[in-house]
Each structure stands twice: as structure tokens, then as C-alpha cells.
C-alpha positions, 0 to 999 in steps of 0.5 A: 583562331586555331592551334596545331597539336603535336599529333598534327591535328588542328583545334579551334580556340574561342577567345571570347570569355564566356563566364558560364562556360568557364564555370563548367570548365572549372568543375574539372579544371581549376581556372583560378590561376588564369583569372588572377591579375596583379597590377603594380602601383607605378603604371598599368603594368600587369604580369602573366605567368607561364602557367596562366598562359598555358591555362588561357590557351586550354580554356580557349580550347575548351570553350571551343570544344565543350562536348569533345575535348582533351583533359588538361594533362592530355592537352600538355602531353609531349606526344599529342598535346600542344607545345607551349608557345608564349607567342600564342599564349599571350595574345590568347590570354589578353583576348580572353581577359580584355574585350579591346584586345579581342576587337583589335585582333579581329580587326587585324585578322580581317584586314590581313584576310582581305588582302588574300582574297 
């Protein structure tokens, strides 16, 4: 998966949550809000904040770019960073947190790319 930054560069995302990488990323970027989940007692309802969405995309970006990367502030910079889009953030968040979501995305992507070959 890739996203386009406002400076025109495309960067890769890795949405398979790697706990070791997450711990390394956490040394210079607090990931605690990302992994905080709350469920209501009524159903399997879950909430996600805009901040969690932004952090999910940044963590996926960092996982794919462990050697050379933008700081969180640079990643959100208005002139060269990523322009927030919940349509991107939501699936990235769910793919990071839930293996089933990652598997479904992979199946959908493979099915879509077969039609283009």
C-alpha cells in the first residue's frame, strides 16, 4: 500500500503490525493512543479518533521506512507531509489492529489487480 505526500512523493505503508518495530518507533513517537481501544457493552461497537487514524498511517509509514523517514511533525507538515484523509486512515488502522481486515484487503487488492493484467 502507498500514499502520496503533498510534495508529490509516494511512500510505502506496511500495515502488518510488527510489535518489535512498534516498540522501536515508540522511542521517538508515542504510540500509546494508537493502540488504545474501547468497546461498548451493547454490541461490538468500537470507536476510533482522528488522532488514532493519523497515528495509524504514521506507524504504517514508519514500519515500511525504518531507516529513512520523516518525523511525525514533518509527516503532518502542510507543505510536504500527508494530507489527512479518514478514507485512508480507517482501513490502515483496521489492518494494523486486525489480521482479518488485513487479509480481506489483500484479497480485494488481488482480485482487483487480476482484472487489470
